[in-house]
N, CA, C and O atoms as a GROMACS GRO file, in nm:
protein
  236
    1MET      N    1  -1.602   4.087  -1.783
    1MET     CA    2  -1.630   3.988  -1.818
    1MET      C    3  -1.550   3.897  -1.757
    1MET      O    4  -1.430   3.897  -1.784
    2ALA      N    5  -1.607   3.801  -1.660
    2ALA     CA    6  -1.543   3.673  -1.590
    2ALA      C    7  -1.435   3.628  -1.639
    2ALA      O    8  -1.479   3.579  -1.743
    3GLU      N    9  -1.348   3.613  -1.640
    3GLU     CA   10  -1.269   3.498  -1.723
    3GLU      C   11  -1.306   3.330  -1.633
    3GLU      O   12  -1.299   3.301  -1.513
    4ILE      N   13  -1.349   3.238  -1.770
    4ILE     CA   14  -1.370   3.125  -1.719
    4ILE      C   15  -1.285   2.992  -1.727
    4ILE      O   16  -1.273   2.921  -1.827
    5PHE      N   17  -1.264   2.985  -1.682
    5PHE     CA   18  -1.153   2.839  -1.706
    5PHE      C   19  -1.227   2.725  -1.740
    5PHE      O   20  -1.345   2.740  -1.707
    6THR      N   21  -1.210   2.642  -1.779
    6THR     CA   22  -1.262   2.472  -1.795
    6THR      C   23  -1.151   2.385  -1.800
    6THR      O   24  -1.036   2.407  -1.840
    7LYS      N   25  -1.197   2.292  -1.758
    7LYS     CA   26  -1.073   2.180  -1.778
    7LYS      C   27  -1.148   2.060  -1.838
    7LYS      O   28  -1.173   1.954  -1.780
    8HIS      N   29  -1.178   2.093  -1.957
    8HIS     CA   30  -1.282   2.037  -2.081
    8HIS      C   31  -1.184   2.002  -2.205
    8HIS      O   32  -1.105   2.072  -2.268
    9ARG      N   33  -1.221   1.862  -2.216
    9ARG     CA   34  -1.098   1.809  -2.314
    9ARG      C   35  -0.946   1.815  -2.348
    9ARG      O   36  -0.879   1.826  -2.451
   10GLN      N   37  -0.922   1.802  -2.216
   10GLN     CA   38  -0.760   1.770  -2.163
   10GLN      C   39  -0.670   1.718  -2.231
   10GLN      O   40  -0.663   1.625  -2.151
   11PRO      N   41  -0.572   1.683  -2.329
   11PRO     CA   42  -0.532   1.563  -2.325
   11PRO      C   43  -0.482   1.449  -2.266
   11PRO      O   44  -0.458   1.460  -2.146
   12TRP      N   45  -0.456   1.331  -2.322
   12TRP     CA   46  -0.396   1.275  -2.213
   12TRP      C   47  -0.242   1.275  -2.208
   12TRP      O   48  -0.183   1.291  -2.315
   13LYS      N   49  -0.166   1.256  -2.082
   13LYS     CA   50   0.005   1.302  -2.060
   13LYS      C   51   0.006   1.142  -2.056
   13LYS      O   52  -0.076   1.080  -1.989
   14ALA      N   53   0.120   1.072  -2.147
   14ALA     CA   54   0.161   0.998  -2.030
   14ALA      C   55   0.185   0.939  -1.966
   14ALA      O   56   0.200   0.826  -2.014
   15ASP      N   57   0.208   0.948  -1.833
   15ASP     CA   58   0.181   0.980  -1.694
   15ASP      C   59   0.061   0.920  -1.652
   15ASP      O   60   0.054   0.809  -1.600
   16GLU      N   61  -0.034   0.994  -1.674
   16GLU     CA   62  -0.169   0.949  -1.689
   16GLU      C   63  -0.201   0.833  -1.721
   16GLU      O   64  -0.286   0.769  -1.661
   17VAL      N   65  -0.151   0.799  -1.798
   17VAL     CA   66  -0.225   0.691  -1.868
   17VAL      C   67  -0.122   0.596  -1.792
   17VAL      O   68  -0.168   0.497  -1.737
   18THR      N   69  -0.009   0.616  -1.787
   18THR     CA   70   0.032   0.508  -1.681
   18THR      C   71   0.003   0.436  -1.565
   18THR      O   72   0.007   0.316  -1.537
   19LYS      N   73  -0.033   0.556  -1.494
   19LYS     CA   74  -0.130   0.524  -1.370
   19LYS      C   75  -0.272   0.478  -1.343
   19LYS      O   76  -0.323   0.432  -1.241
   20LEU      N   77  -0.338   0.510  -1.497
   20LEU     CA   78  -0.409   0.447  -1.526
   20LEU      C   79  -0.422   0.323  -1.508
   20LEU      O   80  -0.487   0.282  -1.411
   21ARG      N   81  -0.363   0.240  -1.598
   21ARG     CA   82  -0.258   0.101  -1.625
   21ARG      C   83  -0.303   0.029  -1.489
   21ARG      O   84  -0.397  -0.045  -1.460
   22THR      N   85  -0.169   0.096  -1.402
   22THR     CA   86  -0.150   0.093  -1.345
   22THR      C   87  -0.239   0.070  -1.190
   22THR      O   88  -0.197  -0.014  -1.110
   23LEU      N   89  -0.389   0.171  -1.154
   23LEU     CA   90  -0.443   0.190  -1.101
   23LEU      C   91  -0.561   0.039  -1.103
   23LEU      O   92  -0.607  -0.023  -1.007
   24ALA      N   93  -0.580   0.017  -1.253
   24ALA     CA   94  -0.714  -0.099  -1.311
   24ALA      C   95  -0.610  -0.227  -1.298
   24ALA      O   96  -0.660  -0.339  -1.312
   25GLY      N   97  -0.465  -0.214  -1.270
   25GLY     CA   98  -0.422  -0.358  -1.262
   25GLY      C   99  -0.407  -0.359  -1.124
   25GLY      O  100  -0.345  -0.460  -1.090
   26LYS      N  101  -0.434  -0.298  -1.042
   26LYS     CA  102  -0.416  -0.340  -0.891
   26LYS      C  103  -0.628  -0.332  -0.851
   26LYS      O  104  -0.693  -0.338  -0.746
   27GLY      N  105  -0.653  -0.322  -0.951
   27GLY     CA  106  -0.884  -0.380  -0.937
   27GLY      C  107  -0.915  -0.281  -0.935
   27GLY      O  108  -1.029  -0.271  -0.981
   28LYS      N  109  -0.861  -0.164  -0.895
   28LYS     CA  110  -0.950  -0.060  -0.822
   28LYS      C  111  -1.120   0.008  -0.903
   28LYS      O  112  -1.107   0.002  -1.025
   29GLY      N  113  -1.202   0.041  -0.881
   29GLY     CA  114  -1.306   0.072  -0.884
   29GLY      C  115  -1.325   0.203  -1.048
   29GLY      O  116  -1.215   0.204  -1.104
   30LEU      N  117  -1.384   0.259  -1.091
   30LEU     CA  118  -1.382   0.349  -1.260
   30LEU      C  119  -1.348   0.418  -1.130
   30LEU      O  120  -1.241   0.394  -1.073
   31LYS      N  121  -1.473   0.538  -1.061
   31LYS     CA  122  -1.492   0.600  -0.953
   31LYS      C  123  -1.408   0.662  -0.905
   31LYS      O  124  -1.392   0.783  -0.918
   32GLU      N  125  -1.300   0.542  -0.807
   32GLU     CA  126  -1.153   0.560  -0.800
   32GLU      C  127  -1.072   0.636  -0.849
   32GLU      O  128  -1.022   0.746  -0.822
   33ILE      N  129  -1.066   0.536  -0.951
   33ILE     CA  130  -0.933   0.610  -1.040
   33ILE      C  131  -0.942   0.719  -1.172
   33ILE      O  132  -0.862   0.751  -1.259
   34ALA      N  133  -1.112   0.767  -1.136
   34ALA     CA  134  -1.117   0.902  -1.212
   34ALA      C  135  -1.092   0.984  -1.103
   34ALA      O  136  -1.096   1.104  -1.129
   35LYS      N  137  -1.072   0.962  -1.020
   35LYS     CA  138  -1.084   1.074  -0.867
   35LYS      C  139  -0.904   1.093  -0.888
   35LYS      O  140  -0.860   1.201  -0.927
   36ALA      N  141  -0.825   0.994  -0.863
   36ALA     CA  142  -0.697   0.952  -0.835
   36ALA      C  143  -0.665   1.055  -0.974
   36ALA      O  144  -0.668   1.176  -0.951
   37LEU      N  145  -0.650   1.032  -1.046
   37LEU     CA  146  -0.672   1.128  -1.176
   37LEU      C  147  -0.697   1.266  -1.182
   37LEU      O  148  -0.630   1.349  -1.243
   38ASN      N  149  -0.779   1.282  -1.128
   38ASN     CA  150  -0.866   1.407  -1.162
   38ASN      C  151  -0.926   1.391  -1.300
   38ASN      O  152  -0.836   1.396  -1.384
   39ARG      N  153  -1.028   1.376  -1.344
   39ARG     CA  154  -1.059   1.319  -1.463
   39ARG      C  155  -1.223   1.252  -1.465
   39ARG      O  156  -1.261   1.204  -1.359
   40SER      N  157  -1.302   1.250  -1.562
   40SER     CA  158  -1.470   1.244  -1.502
   40SER      C  159  -1.425   1.104  -1.519
   40SER      O  160  -1.314   1.056  -1.542
   41GLU      N  161  -1.554   1.045  -1.501
   41GLU     CA  162  -1.563   0.872  -1.532
   41GLU      C  163  -1.572   0.888  -1.670
   41GLU      O  164  -1.468   0.834  -1.709
   42GLU      N  165  -1.615   0.917  -1.741
   42GLU     CA  166  -1.691   0.874  -1.886
   42GLU      C  167  -1.554   0.944  -1.980
   42GLU      O  168  -1.541   0.905  -2.096
   43SER      N  169  -1.470   1.031  -1.934
   43SER     CA  170  -1.356   1.044  -1.928
   43SER      C  171  -1.229   0.919  -1.984
   43SER      O  172  -1.171   0.887  -2.087
   44THR      N  173  -1.237   0.868  -1.808
   44THR     CA  174  -1.158   0.774  -1.794
   44THR      C  175  -1.216   0.657  -1.837
   44THR      O  176  -1.126   0.586  -1.880
   45LYS      N  177  -1.328   0.598  -1.848
   45LYS     CA  178  -1.323   0.503  -1.904
   45LYS      C  179  -1.369   0.444  -2.081
   45LYS      O  180  -1.397   0.331  -2.120
   46GLU      N  181  -1.358   0.581  -2.159
   46GLU     CA  182  -1.329   0.619  -2.273
   46GLU      C  183  -1.211   0.613  -2.317
   46GLU      O  184  -1.189   0.610  -2.438
   47ARG      N  185  -1.110   0.612  -2.222
   47ARG     CA  186  -0.965   0.639  -2.216
   47ARG      C  187  -0.937   0.520  -2.247
   47ARG      O  188  -0.914   0.489  -2.364
   48ALA      N  189  -0.935   0.388  -2.094
   48ALA     CA  190  -0.934   0.275  -2.089
   48ALA      C  191  -0.982   0.224  -2.225
   48ALA      O  192  -0.897   0.149  -2.274
   49LYS      N  193  -1.086   0.239  -2.298
   49LYS     CA  194  -1.137   0.183  -2.352
   49LYS      C  195  -1.094   0.152  -2.483
   49LYS      O  196  -1.115   0.048  -2.545
   50ILE      N  197  -1.006   0.294  -2.535
   50ILE     CA  198  -0.921   0.307  -2.646
   50ILE      C  199  -0.764   0.206  -2.563
   50ILE      O  200  -0.732   0.106  -2.627
   51ASP      N  201  -0.723   0.220  -2.500
   51ASP     CA  202  -0.584   0.175  -2.476
   51ASP      C  203  -0.622   0.001  -2.450
   51ASP      O  204  -0.529  -0.079  -2.455
   52GLY      N  205  -0.713  -0.031  -2.432
   52GLY     CA  206  -0.738  -0.179  -2.392
   52GLY      C  207  -0.704  -0.237  -2.258
   52GLY      O  208  -0.643  -0.338  -2.223
   53ILE      N  209  -0.788  -0.092  -2.168
   53ILE     CA  210  -0.733  -0.166  -2.050
   53ILE      C  211  -0.855  -0.179  -2.009
   53ILE      O  212  -0.951  -0.112  -2.046
   54GLY      N  213  -0.852  -0.297  -1.903
   54GLY     CA  214  -1.021  -0.393  -1.848
   54GLY      C  215  -0.989  -0.273  -1.696
   54GLY      O  216  -0.882  -0.230  -1.653
   55ILE      N  217  -1.126  -0.252  -1.651
   55ILE     CA  218  -1.140  -0.192  -1.553
   55ILE      C  219  -1.228  -0.293  -1.453
   55ILE      O  220  -1.286  -0.389  -1.503
   56ALA      N  221  -1.234  -0.271  -1.341
   56ALA     CA  222  -1.333  -0.370  -1.206
   56ALA      C  223  -1.400  -0.364  -1.225
   56ALA      O  224  -1.386  -0.250  -1.269
   57LYS      N  225  -1.555  -0.396  -1.250
   57LYS     CA  226  -1.683  -0.345  -1.202
   57LYS      C  227  -1.711  -0.390  -1.035
   57LYS      O  228  -1.766  -0.492  -0.993
   58LEU      N  229  -1.652  -0.276  -0.960
   58LEU     CA  230  -1.684  -0.326  -0.835
   58LEU      C  231  -1.826  -0.329  -0.828
   58LEU      O  232  -1.881  -0.283  -0.928
   59ARG      N  233  -1.916  -0.378  -0.718
   59ARG     CA  234  -2.043  -0.385  -0.656
   59ARG      C  235  -2.094  -0.370  -0.458
   59ARG      O  236  -2.212  -0.379  -0.424
   0.00000   0.00000   0.00000
């Protein structure tokens, strides 16, 4: 049987939350922030909502 590794439901580290705040403060979009953090867009959006961080809606 092949070993299965998934990065599913990993806890957020303090440095990741700091980077999330920094990137959101610079006006980066959700997709760009998620890619920089190596997280899904949904996970990033949920964490921002929990911490009260506003993410710019780029068009």
